[in-house]
C-alpha positions in Angstrom: 80.8 -188.6 53.3 82.3 -185.2 53.4 81.9 -181.5 53.8 83.5 -178.6 51.8 83.3 -174.8 51.8 83.7 -172.0 49.3 82.6 -168.4 48.9 80.3 -166.2 46.9 79.0 -162.6 47.2 75.4 -161.5 48.0 74.6 -158.0 46.7 72.0 -155.6 48.3 72.1 -152.7 45.9 75.8 -151.6 45.6 76.6 -153.1 49.0 78.0 -156.7 49.0 78.4 -159.3 51.7 80.6 -162.4 51.6 78.6 -165.6 51.7 80.1 -169.0 52.8 78.7 -171.8 50.7 78.9 -175.1 52.6 78.1 -178.5 51.1 77.6 -181.7 53.2 77.1 -185.2 52.0 75.3 -187.6 54.3 74.0 -191.1 54.3 70.3 -190.1 54.5 67.7 -190.5 51.7 69.0 -189.2 48.3 68.2 -185.6 47.6 69.5 -182.1 47.4 68.3 -179.3 49.7 69.3 -175.6 49.7 69.0 -173.6 52.9 70.1 -170.2 54.0 67.3 -167.8 53.0 67.4 -168.2 49.1 64.9 -166.5 46.9 62.9 -168.4 44.2 65.6 -168.1 41.5 68.3 -169.3 43.9 66.1 -172.1 45.2 66.0 -173.6 41.7 69.8 -173.8 41.7 69.5 -177.4 42.8 68.0 -178.5 39.5 70.4 -176.3 37.4 73.5 -177.5 39.3 72.6 -181.2 39.1 71.8 -181.1 35.4 74.9 -178.9 34.6 77.2 -181.2 36.5 75.9 -184.3 34.8 76.2 -182.7 31.4 79.7 -181.6 32.2 80.9 -185.1 32.9 81.3 -184.7 36.6 77.9 -185.8 38.1 77.0 -185.0 41.7 76.8 -187.8 44.3 73.6 -189.8 44.6 73.7 -189.4 48.4 71.9 -186.6 50.2 73.4 -183.2 49.6 72.7 -180.3 52.0 73.9 -176.8 50.9 74.0 -174.0 53.4 74.4 -170.3 52.5 75.8 -168.5 55.6 75.0 -166.1 57.2 71.6 -167.7 57.1 69.8 -164.4 58.0 71.1 -162.5 55.0 68.8 -162.6 52.0 70.3 -164.1 48.8 69.0 -163.3 45.4 69.6 -164.5 41.8 71.4 -167.3 40.1 74.9 -166.0 40.6 75.6 -168.6 43.3 75.3 -171.6 40.9 79.0 -172.0 40.3 79.9 -171.8 44.0 77.2 -174.4 44.9 78.3 -176.8 42.2 82.0 -176.6 43.1 81.3 -177.0 46.8 79.3 -180.1 46.1 82.1 -181.6 43.9 84.7 -180.7 46.6 82.6 -182.4 49.3 82.6 -185.6 47.1 86.4 -185.2 46.7 86.1 -184.8 42.9 88.1 -181.6 43.2 90.4 -180.1 45.8 88.7 -178.8 48.9 91.6 -176.5 49.7 91.6 -174.9 46.3 87.9 -174.3 46.3 88.0 -172.7 49.7 90.5 -170.1 48.6 88.4 -168.7 45.7 85.3 -166.5 45.5 83.0 -167.8 42.7 80.5 -166.0 40.6 78.3 -167.3 37.8 75.0 -168.8 36.6 75.0 -172.3 35.1 73.2 -173.3 31.9 71.9 -176.9 31.8 74.7 -177.9 29.5 77.3 -176.8 32.0 78.3 -173.5 30.4 78.5 -170.3 32.5 76.3 -167.4 31.7 77.4 -163.8 32.3 76.0 -162.4 35.5 74.9 -158.9 36.4 76.7 -157.1 39.2 80.2 -158.6 38.7 82.0 -155.4 39.3 80.5 -154.5 42.7 80.7 -158.2 43.6 84.5 -158.5 42.9 85.0 -155.1 44.6 83.4 -156.6 47.7 85.6 -159.7 47.5 88.7 -157.5 47.2 87.6 -155.3 50.1 87.1 -158.3 52.4 90.7 -159.5 51.7 90.2 -162.2 49.0 92.8 -162.3 46.3 91.3 -164.7 43.7 87.9 -164.8 42.0 86.4 -167.1 39.4 83.9 -165.6 37.0 82.2 -166.6 33.7 84.4 -165.8 30.7 81.8 -163.3 29.5 82.4 -161.2 32.7 86.2 -161.6 32.8 87.0 -158.2 31.3 84.7 -156.5 33.7 86.1 -158.3 36.7 89.7 -157.3 35.7 88.7 -153.7 36.2 89.2 -154.2 39.9 92.9 -153.8 40.8 95.1 -156.1 42.8 92.9 -159.3 42.4 93.5 -162.4 40.4 90.6 -163.1 38.0 90.1 -166.6 36.5 87.6 -166.7 33.6 86.0 -170.0 32.8 83.5 -171.0 30.1 82.0 -174.1 31.8 81.7 -176.0 35.0 84.0 -178.7 33.6 86.7 -176.1 33.0 86.3 -174.7 36.5 86.5 -178.2 38.0 89.7 -179.0 36.1 91.2 -175.7 37.4 90.5 -176.9 40.9 92.2 -180.3 40.3 89.5 -182.6 38.8 91.0 -185.5 36.8 89.1 -184.8 33.6 90.2 -184.2 30.0 89.3 -180.6 28.8 86.5 -180.3 26.3 86.3 -177.0 24.5 82.8 -175.3 24.5 81.3 -172.3 22.9 81.5 -169.6 25.6 78.4 -167.5 26.4 79.5 -163.9 26.0 77.8 -160.6 26.9 77.4 -158.6 23.7 77.5 -155.1 25.2 79.3 -151.9 24.4 80.5 -149.5 27.2 78.4 -146.4 27.2 81.7 -144.4 27.6 82.5 -145.2 23.9 79.3 -143.5 22.6 79.9 -140.2 20.9 78.8 -137.2 23.0 76.8 -134.4 21.3 78.9 -131.2 21.2 77.6 -127.8 22.2 79.7 -126.3 19.5 77.2 -127.8 17.0 74.5 -125.4 18.2 74.0 -122.2 16.1 72.4 -119.3 17.9 70.5 -119.7 21.2 73.3 -117.7 22.9 71.3 -117.1 26.1 70.5 -120.8 26.5 74.1 -121.8 25.8 75.3 -119.4 28.5 72.7 -120.8 30.9 73.9 -124.3 30.3 77.5 -123.3 30.8 76.6 -121.6 34.1 74.6 -124.7 35.2 77.5 -127.0 34.4 80.1 -124.9 36.2 77.9 -124.6 39.3 76.2 -128.0 39.3 72.7 -126.3 39.1 69.4 -127.7 37.9 68.1 -126.3 34.6 64.5 -125.7 33.6 63.9 -125.4 29.9 60.6 -123.9 28.8 59.6 -123.2 25.2 57.4 -124.3 22.3 58.0 -127.7 20.5 61.0 -127.5 18.2 62.7 -124.7 20.1 65.8 -126.9 20.8 65.2 -127.9 24.5 66.1 -131.5 24.1 69.0 -130.7 21.7 70.5 -128.4 24.3 70.0 -130.6 27.2 71.6 -133.6 25.4 74.8 -131.5 25.1 75.0 -130.7 28.9 77.1 -133.8 29.8 79.7 -132.7 27.3 80.3 -129.6 29.4 81.0 -131.7 32.5 84.5 -132.9 33.4 85.6 -136.6 33.4 84.5 -138.6 36.5 87.0 -138.9 39.3 88.1 -142.5 40.2 85.5 -143.0 43.0 82.7 -141.6 40.9 83.8 -143.7 37.9 83.6 -146.9 40.0 80.2 -146.0 41.3 78.7 -145.2 37.9 80.3 -148.3 36.4 78.9 -150.5 39.3 75.4 -149.1 38.7 75.6 -150.0 35.0 76.8 -153.5 35.9 73.9 -154.0 38.3 71.5 -152.9 35.6 72.7 -155.9 33.5 74.1 -153.6 30.7 77.7 -154.7 31.1 80.9 -152.7 30.9 83.2 -154.3 28.4 86.8 -153.8 29.3 86.8 -150.2 30.5 85.3 -148.2 33.4 82.8 -145.4 32.5 84.8 -142.1 32.7 82.2 -139.7 31.3 79.1 -138.4 33.2 76.0 -140.5 32.3 72.9 -139.2 30.5 69.5 -140.6 31.3 66.3 -139.5 29.6 63.4 -141.7 30.8 60.1 -141.5 29.0 57.4 -139.4 30.7 55.3 -142.5 31.1 58.0 -144.2 33.2 56.7 -145.7 36.5 58.0 -144.6 39.9 60.0 -147.9 40.2 61.6 -147.3 36.9 62.5 -143.7 38.0 63.9 -144.4 41.5 64.7 -148.1 41.3 63.8 -150.8 43.8 62.3 -154.2 43.2 60.8 -157.2 44.9 63.8 -158.6 47.0 66.6 -157.7 44.5 67.2 -154.0 44.2 67.7 -152.6 40.7 68.8 -149.0 40.0 66.3 -146.7 38.3 66.9 -143.9 35.9 67.6 -141.4 38.7 70.3 -143.7 40.2 71.9 -144.4 36.8 72.1 -140.7 36.2 74.3 -140.3 39.4 77.2 -137.9 38.7 75.7 -137.1 35.4 72.5 -135.6 33.9 68.9 -136.7 34.4 66.7 -135.2 31.7 62.9 -135.2 32.4 61.2 -134.3 29.1 57.6 -133.2 29.6 58.3 -133.1 33.3 54.8 -132.1 34.3 53.5 -135.5 33.1 55.7 -137.5 35.5 
């Protein structure tokens, strides 16, 4: 019987808190129980972890496993704790090194075949780990490029639970797997419309330039086809590049939205144009338990365009 500890990160919006994942093996009736205020998705981690471990060739113990997520009063959401839970259980059974597992912060959701799925919110999660003094994180290989955007921290990208266990000292032969990758393109690579393309509308162009220089709101009024949307879409092109702090904030919001970042931070002001039928939650963000940014949040440091504004 044994006990082991590792770490993960719980996100509440852009704010993260370090979570200690403890696994204890006891001689009680066989079973696996997860405590520490998990939500429904996290509560189902016991089934995901046990199946993933068995299919990875490193099955969990048949004895009773108790997994505690501390601090217990902090709400935990999502499936991003799977890797930390699985490795804590394997370390408690001495399959892998308890010392090695305890030094790393783990992120990642497990598929039933043991592969790791890309997880939203990796950038703010790794930033939290670095801010709290940790120097090494382990993430799904589909999130590796995003995690490396955080300076001064060692990032280990793994494709499967078996690969993670081998890195932590498990005596297992490596088996190559097809990694699960996040097929996303950074929004910073999208071409921005240029105000130089607009012919005429000199008064409207001057108004946009004044608004961009002073950070003012703009109200565009005119008949359909007058060029209101065309002009508004070119407003971000007048704004300067984001400073480092704003770039991290905008990139973290995109990561939380599950859109991914690729291998570069967002350096240009974002552009958000929600449909006029968008709900209040889609506009301002929120959610049941896990907070997701809305259009207004994602337009932070950029432009929020409300077409047919009177219909919102």
